Backbone as CSV, one residue per row, in Angstrom:
resi,resn,N_x,N_y,N_z,CA_x,CA_y,CA_z,C_x,C_y,C_z
1,MET,147.324,251.094,43.384,146.856,251.364,44.649,146.298,250.308,45.198
2,ARG,145.141,250.013,44.409,144.219,248.614,45.215,145.057,247.077,45.767
3,LYS,145.883,246.822,44.815,147.071,246.217,45.094,147.455,246.041,46.782
4,LEU,147.980,247.432,47.587,148.238,247.376,48.719,146.525,246.996,49.455
5,PHE,145.983,247.088,49.120,144.881,246.438,50.206,144.441,244.817,49.934
6,THR,144.779,244.288,48.461,144.575,242.879,48.706,145.361,241.879,47.790
7,ASP,146.980,243.057,47.974,148.338,241.114,47.999,147.411,240.311,48.802
8,HIS,148.025,241.020,50.401,148.179,240.187,51.489,146.737,239.246,51.443
9,PRO,146.051,239.822,51.937,144.321,239.384,51.756,144.421,237.921,51.245
10,GLU,145.033,237.946,49.860,144.932,236.883,48.907,145.987,235.833,49.028
11,THR,146.863,236.297,49.911,147.681,235.514,50.356,147.294,234.285,51.343
12,VAL,145.910,234.696,52.278,145.225,234.049,53.108,144.478,233.207,52.593
13,GLY,143.788,233.499,51.435,142.246,232.685,50.880,141.648,234.367,51.477
14,GLU,141.401,235.237,51.267,140.477,235.946,52.663,140.320,237.454,51.266
15,THR,139.207,237.782,51.113,138.915,239.132,50.571,139.603,239.829,51.437
16,TYR,139.866,241.019,51.177,139.722,242.492,52.261,139.145,242.833,53.013
17,PHE,137.642,241.970,53.237,136.894,242.852,54.027,136.784,241.350,54.974
18,GLN,136.662,240.145,54.203,136.787,238.805,55.425,138.320,239.056,56.065
19,HIS,139.585,239.216,54.961,140.910,239.921,56.258,140.732,241.132,57.727
20,MET,139.504,242.447,56.940,139.606,243.132,57.657,138.688,242.579,58.972
21,TYR,137.577,241.435,59.059,136.707,241.019,59.888,137.883,240.681,60.715
22,ALA,138.611,239.352,59.970,139.595,238.672,61.338,140.451,239.168,61.668
23,ALA,140.896,240.345,61.314,142.274,240.728,61.737,141.854,241.868,62.609
24,SER,140.343,242.001,62.562,139.501,242.952,63.687,139.433,242.132,64.867
25,SER,138.550,241.302,64.606,138.749,240.083,65.702,139.574,239.397,66.543
26,PHE,141.071,239.198,65.832,142.177,238.726,66.056,142.448,240.030,67.741
27,GLY,142.098,241.237,66.957,142.711,242.741,67.316,141.777,242.859,69.235
28,VAL,140.404,242.741,69.187,139.569,242.746,70.375,140.224,241.754,70.945
29,LYS,140.245,240.289,70.962,140.898,238.931,71.395,141.904,239.700,72.463
30,MET,143.274,240.130,71.452,144.191,240.851,72.000,144.323,241.673,72.734
31,LEU,143.292,242.881,72.492,142.879,243.858,73.757,142.335,243.206,74.984
32,GLY,141.880,242.469,74.967,141.130,241.657,76.313,142.141,240.734,76.627
33,GLY,143.255,239.708,76.220,143.741,239.550,76.980,145.549,240.577,77.636
34,ALA,145.367,241.915,77.122,146.272,242.576,77.203,145.577,242.866,78.577
35,PHE,144.736,243.046,78.586,143.390,243.535,79.718,143.802,242.793,80.828
36,CYS,144.037,241.605,80.293,143.449,240.669,81.671,145.071,240.564,82.062
37,CYS,146.228,240.763,81.475,148.080,240.542,81.513,147.902,242.423,82.913
38,PHE,147.325,243.186,82.343,147.608,244.516,83.478,147.036,244.143,84.710
39,VAL,145.657,243.850,84.526,144.552,244.203,85.570,145.785,242.544,87.015
40,HIS,146.507,241.029,86.501,147.050,240.287,86.735,148.004,241.064,87.455
41,ALA,149.097,242.361,86.485,149.987,242.242,87.172,150.173,243.173,89.039
42,VAL,148.539,244.130,88.134,149.276,244.924,90.015,147.704,243.683,90.739
43,LEU,146.988,242.705,90.221,146.528,241.646,91.323,146.577,240.064,90.457
44,PRO,147.858,239.871,91.431,147.988,238.256,90.624,147.416,237.457,90.923
45,PHE,146.398,237.360,92.256,145.094,236.251,91.729,144.245,235.999,91.472
46,MET,144.355,237.776,89.810,143.238,237.590,89.386,143.825,237.080,87.336
47,PHE,142.580,236.677,87.233,143.727,236.467,85.730,144.957,235.773,85.344
48,GLU,144.802,234.108,86.088,146.071,233.645,86.263,146.597,233.020,85.088
49,LYS,145.793,232.271,84.735,145.516,231.900,83.218,145.047,232.506,81.744
50,SER,144.819,233.466,82.043,143.867,234.277,80.932,144.537,234.447,80.011
51,ALA,145.615,235.179,80.264,146.936,235.711,79.200,146.993,234.680,78.125
52,SER,147.741,233.029,78.652,148.224,232.383,78.180,146.831,231.212,77.582
53,ILE,145.851,231.185,78.172,144.587,230.480,77.321,143.950,231.292,75.811
54,THR,144.368,232.836,75.819,144.059,234.226,74.640,144.802,233.241,73.655
55,ILE,146.503,233.046,74.263,147.506,232.987,72.944,147.301,231.843,72.497
56,THR,147.251,231.259,73.260,146.805,229.243,72.586,145.818,229.394,71.734
57,ALA,144.734,230.183,72.259,143.165,230.046,71.284,143.638,230.810,70.517
58,LEU,144.676,231.770,70.230,145.147,232.921,68.746,145.520,232.236,68.004
59,HIS,146.860,231.577,68.984,147.612,230.801,68.084,147.066,229.795,66.630
60,ASP,146.698,229.231,67.752,145.049,228.091,66.579,144.758,228.109,65.824
61,ARG,143.874,229.028,66.067,142.817,229.811,65.271,143.953,230.515,64.277
62,MET,144.739,230.998,64.409,145.451,231.484,63.326,146.771,231.205,62.342
63,VAL,146.908,229.826,62.623,148.389,229.494,62.316,147.618,227.784,61.549
64,THR,147.133,227.190,63.266,146.684,225.850,63.098,145.784,225.785,61.824
65,ASN,144.409,226.412,62.223,143.167,226.173,61.430,143.564,227.083,60.140
66,ARG,144.127,227.993,60.133,144.046,229.342,58.834,145.005,227.911,58.143
67,HIS,145.782,227.502,58.525,146.731,227.111,57.406,146.057,225.696,56.993
68,ARG,145.093,224.659,57.633,144.387,223.450,57.097,143.531,224.123,56.936
69,SER,142.335,225.292,56.377,141.353,226.057,55.974,141.979,226.361,54.238
70,ILE,143.006,226.540,54.293,143.905,227.385,53.336,144.034,225.874,52.211
71,THR,144.451,225.077,52.754,145.598,224.227,52.280,144.053,223.094,51.743
72,THR,142.614,222.996,52.757,141.678,222.536,52.345,140.832,223.378,51.109
73,GLU,141.029,224.349,50.979,140.695,225.194,50.039,141.808,225.256,48.584
74,LYS,142.548,225.025,48.918,144.188,224.819,47.704,143.455,223.038,46.849
75,MET,143.080,222.477,47.999,143.083,220.671,47.469,141.584,220.636,46.676
76,SER,140.257,221.789,46.757,139.703,221.645,46.476,138.939,222.506,45.257
77,ALA,140.746,223.062,44.843,140.230,224.418,43.897,140.642,223.179,42.610
78,GLU,142.063,222.699,42.701,142.512,221.966,42.054,141.827,220.765,40.784
79,PRO,142.034,221.116,40.139,141.647,219.505,39.515,141.923,218.035,39.787
80,LYS,141.256,216.885,40.127,141.698,215.640,40.528,141.645,214.685,38.751
81,THR,142.967,214.260,39.215,143.709,213.550,38.070,143.019,211.572,39.083
82,THR,142.902,211.105,38.547,142.138,209.565,38.731,142.524,208.558,37.340
C-alpha cells in the first residue's frame, strides 16, 4: 500500500511530502490562472496575458527545471571515474 504513495514521487526525485508540497503549489498557481481565464472571458480587457504567463512559468518549473535538477542529482549521486 505504501508504494502507491511513494512510487511516483521517487521517479521525480522527491519524497512523498516534497511531492505533496510541489503538486499543491502547482495546483494553487493553476487555480489562479483559471480565475484569470474566467475573468478574461467576461472582461476581455483584463488579464490579457496572465494565463499564458502562468502556463509558461508552470511549464518551465515542471518540465525544464525539474529535469535539470533530477539530472544534476543523479549525476552528483554517481561515483566519479577519473
